[in-house]
N, C-alpha and C positions, 0 to 999 in steps of 0.2 A: 236817259235823259241826261243832257248836265243842268245841274243849278237855273241857270238859265230859262233853259226849253221851261222848265216845271215854269217860275216865275209867270213865264210869257200864255204859257196853259191856263194856268191859277186869274190875270187879268186883274191881281189888286196885292198889293202890298200886305208880308205877312205881318203877323204880328208880334212874330220873334224871331231871329236870325243867329244860329249861332258858326259857327264852322265848319258843321258840317248838317247841322239841319235847317228847315222852314218849316214854320205852322205857322196855321190857320184855324181862323175860329170859324165859326159861322158859315159850314160847309153841308151836303148833304151826301151821306153815302141810300141811295135810291129812295125810299120817301121817307127814311132816319138823317136828323140834324145832330152832326159833330163837328168834332173839329179834327184835323187832320196833318198829322206828321208826318214829314218827308227826310231820308237821312238818306246824305249822301256818299259818296267813298270813292277818292280822288273825282272830286264832281260828277260824279256820274251815278247817276239815283239805285242808293241798291236796295231803298224800301221803304215802308207804306207803315204812318199807324192809325186807323181810327176810332178816335172814343167817340164815343155815343155820348153825348149829352140832355135828350130828355130822360125828366126827374116827374116818374108815375107817381100817384096820388097811393099806390097800391101793390109789393112785391112781385103778386102773381102778372099784371103788366108786362114792366121787365123779362119774365121770363115765358110768355105768351111771344113780344118781340125778339128774342132770342129761337124764339120757335123758328117764327116768319126769318130773322136771318139764314140760320139753316138751312128754310124750302131755297133762297133766293139763292145760295148760293151754291147751294146741291145742283139748283136748274144750271147755275151757267156753267159749273167745274165737273160735279155725277155726285158720286156718292163720298162723304168726309173717307179720305181713311185711317180716319183714329175718329174713335169718337167716346174719349177717358169723363167720366162721375166718381167724382172725390169727394165721400162722404164724413166727414171729421165730426156726423152727432148723426142717429137715425130715426131720431123723433117721426123727419117727414119724412123719413124710407115708397112709401108702398102711399102714398096720398098725393099726386098728381097737383092737387088743387093749393098745392103747400108746396110744392116747386119754390116760387119764389121765396118763401118767409124764409123756407132753409135756403138757400142763395143769404137771404141779405142779416140773416142769425148766424154766417160763414159756418153750417154744417154740412153746404151741398158747393163746390165750385165743380165748371162743367166747361168741357174745349174741344173745337169741334175744330180736324184737322184734314186739306186738301192741300192736294200738289201737282204740278203739270209742269213738265217741261224744264224750263226755269224758273218756279218761286212756290213757296210752298205759302200758304195763305191757312191765317190759328184765329180762329173766331172762341174770345175767353170770356167767365161769366162768371164773377166773382160778387165775395163784400160781407160790410162789416158794420153792424150796428148806429156808429151814430156815423159811417162815414155811406154807408147810402151803394147801392148797389152796384158795378164799377161792367162793361160792358167795354169791346175791342174788341177792332179785327187785326192785322200784321198781317202784309206784302214784306217775306223776302226773298232776295234773289239768294238763285241757289248759289256758291261758288263753283265759277267753273271750270276751278285749274286740277282736274281727273287723276293725281298720279297712282 
C-alpha cells in the first residue's frame, strides 16, 4: 500500500507525519488500545509498529495481556517460530505469578516471533522501574530481493 492508501483506510489525520512514517494515536489491536506507526520505503508500506498504551495498576496484568497477545497471534499465524526469554536477574524465575514484576524490574524481557511468506511479526515486552512496561508488536515486510 502507498502512504495515501494507508491514510484512506485510517480515515483520520495522523498526529505525526514524517517523510517515512505516519503515526496514529487511539487505535485498537483487537481489544487492546494502541498507537500505530506505519513505515514506508519508496512510498510503499514496509512495516507497522503497534505500541500498547494500557497502563495497568499491577505489573502482572501486563504479563497476562502479553499471554493473550501470544494466543491471538498464534491463532492467526500458527505457533511462534521463536519464543525468547531473557533473564537479567533470576529472583522471580520460577514464580510465574511474579513474571510481571520481573519485567517491570528489568529482570526479564520476552519476545515471540512469527514468520509468514511475506512478513515477520514480533511481539516484545520489556520494562524499567521508572518508565513502566513496554509492549509492542512489529510487522516488517521481508526483503524481496533474493540474491
